[in-house]
C-alpha positions, -999 to +999 in steps of 0.1 A: -514-006-138-509-007-176-480+011-189-474+031-220-449+010-241-428+039-252-423+057-219-431+033-191-458+058-181-494+047-172-515+038-202-535+065-219-572+066-209-599+057-234-615+087-252-646+097-233-678+098-253-700+128-253-728+132-227-746+162-242-732+186-216-736+215-240-769+206-255-786+237-269-757+260-264-736+278-290-699+281-288-670+303-300-634+289-297-604+310-306-571+295-319-589+263-329-570+253-360-542+227-359-540+199-333-539+217-300-562+223-271-584+247-292-591+221-318-597+194-292-621+217-274-640+225-306-644+188-313-656+181-277-682+209-280-696+193-311-696+159-294-712+173-263-743+185-283-737+222-289-763+236-314-738+256-334-700+263-333-677+290-346-639+284-347-614+312-352-577+312-361-551+335-378-541+308-404-566+306-433-556+272-447-554+256-413-587+271-403-604+257-435-589+223-429-600+224-392-636+231-401-637+204-427-620+179-403-644+188-375-674+181-397-659+148-409-649+136-375-681+145-356-707+145-383-718+179-370-723+204-397-733+236-380-696+247-378-684+281-391-648+294-395-636+330-391-602+344-396-592+366-366-562+380-349-568+387-312-541+414-312-563+435-335-593+452-319-612+456-352-608+419-359-619+409-324-650+429-328-657+415-363-653+380-349-676+386-320-702+401-343-698+373-368-702+346-341-732+363-325-749+365-359-741+330-370-749+315-337-780+335-330-764+346-298-731+332-284-736+312-252-700+301-246-667+318-254-635+298-250-604+321-250-577+297-262-554+320-282-520+322-267-483+324-276-453+309-259-416+304-264-384+300-245-360+328-237-338+339-209-348+373-194-314+388-202-317+378-238-354+387-243-362+418-264-391+442-257-407+429-288-406+393-277-420+402-243-447+424-257-458+399-284-464+371-259-484+394-236-503+410-264-516+376-277-520+357-245-531+383-220-544+413-239-560+392-265-580+374-238-589+408-224-601+421-258-622+390-265-637+390-230-646+427-232-662+424-266-681+393-256-694+407-223-710+435-243-730+408-260-737+385-231-744+408-202-775+425-218-789+389-223-782+380-187-765+347-195-733+331-209-701+315-199-665+324-207-636+299-202-600+311-204-570+289-210-544+297-184-514+276-173-498+263-141-469+286-150-492+314-137-484+300-103-450+284-105-416+293-118-397+279-148-366+292-165-370+309-199-407+313-194-409+348-177-430+363-206-454+334-208-457+329-171-464+366-166-491+365-193-508+335-178-507+349-143-524+379-158-550+357-174-557+342-140-561+377-124-582+389-153-604+358-149-610+365-112-617+402-115-638+401-146-658+372-132-670+393-102-682+420-126-699+395-150-716+376-123-738+406-116-752+401-151-756+363-150-724+355-169-698+331-156-661+334-162-636+307-152-603+293-164-584+260-167-547+258-159-530+229-177-495+218-168-484+200-200-505+188-229-485+177-259-494+189-293-475+199-325-472+236-316-458+229-282-432+205-297-421+233-320-418+259-293-399+239-266-370+215-267-379+178-265-357+172-234-376+198-215-410+183-226-398+149-216-387+162-182-420+180-175-440+149-186-420+126-164-427+148-134-464+143-137-481+117-114-490+095-143-456+099-159-470+114-190-483+147-205-521+152-207-538+144-240-553+177-254-588+162-251-583+157-214-579+195-210-608+200-234-630+180-211-623+204-182-631+234-205-664+218-215-673+212-179-666+248-170-687+259-200-716+237-190-744+241-165-727+216-143-704+245-133-732+269-126-719+280-092-682+284-102-672+321-105-636+333-111-622+299-105-589+286-120-590+248-122-556+232-123-556+203-148-524+190-136-508+165-112-479+188-105-477+210-074-483+245-085 
C-alpha cells in the first residue's frame, strides 16, 4: 500500500469525477464558505450536475469569494450566494424563500452549519453551551422546519444533515458539541418519519474527522493528530470524501433511506 510521505498513512485517494448524481436537481447548502465540508459539498453538487445552487454563510467576504471560486473551479455559473445566520429565524426564512425563488423550487437542502470548540464541562459557561447548541442543533431544526414547509406540499425533496460520530461516542471537552450532534441525529430520525409521509427524505452523515482550516483553529494539533492516527487508514478524511456521502444521500440512489445516519468513519462509534 502506498503511504503518505508526511505521516506514514495510506496514500490519499484520487479525486472522484462527477457522475451526474444530481442531474436536474437544485441544491441549497448552508455554511458553504471557506474550505470545509460545506464548500466541498457545494463543489461536488456542481460537479454532479445540479441545475442550480445556492450557498449560504454568515461571512460576506468569504461567501463572495466562495461563489467566485466555485464558478471558476467547476465552470458552473448557476450559483447564488446568500448571507444567513441559522440562529436567526427571520434570516432562515429569508434564505429559504430566496433559495426557492432562485432555484425555482429547492430539491435538496444540506444542513451543514455547525459550531464546535473544546472546553471542560466545569469550565463551560451557559453562553458557550447555548451557542454551540443554537447553531448546530437548533439551526438545523430551524432550516428543516422552514424547508419542509416548501418541500412537503410539492411531495418531493431531500434533506441531508451533517452530524458527527461524537453523537455516539465520548470525547473530553466536547460535551456541548457531542450533545448538539446527538440531537441532530435524533432530529433526523424523528423528522424523517414525518417528512416521509409527504415524499421527502431526511438523512444524515456522521463524519469522524475531516481536516479543514476551521477545525485546525478550533482544536489543538496534537488532538487532531491523535484522532487521525486512530483511523483505519491512519489519516483524516478529505472534506470531499464526506461530501461524496452527502451527495449520495441527496441523490435518487438513496431513495429508500429514511432517517438514517451514515457513519463516514473507520472508528468504532
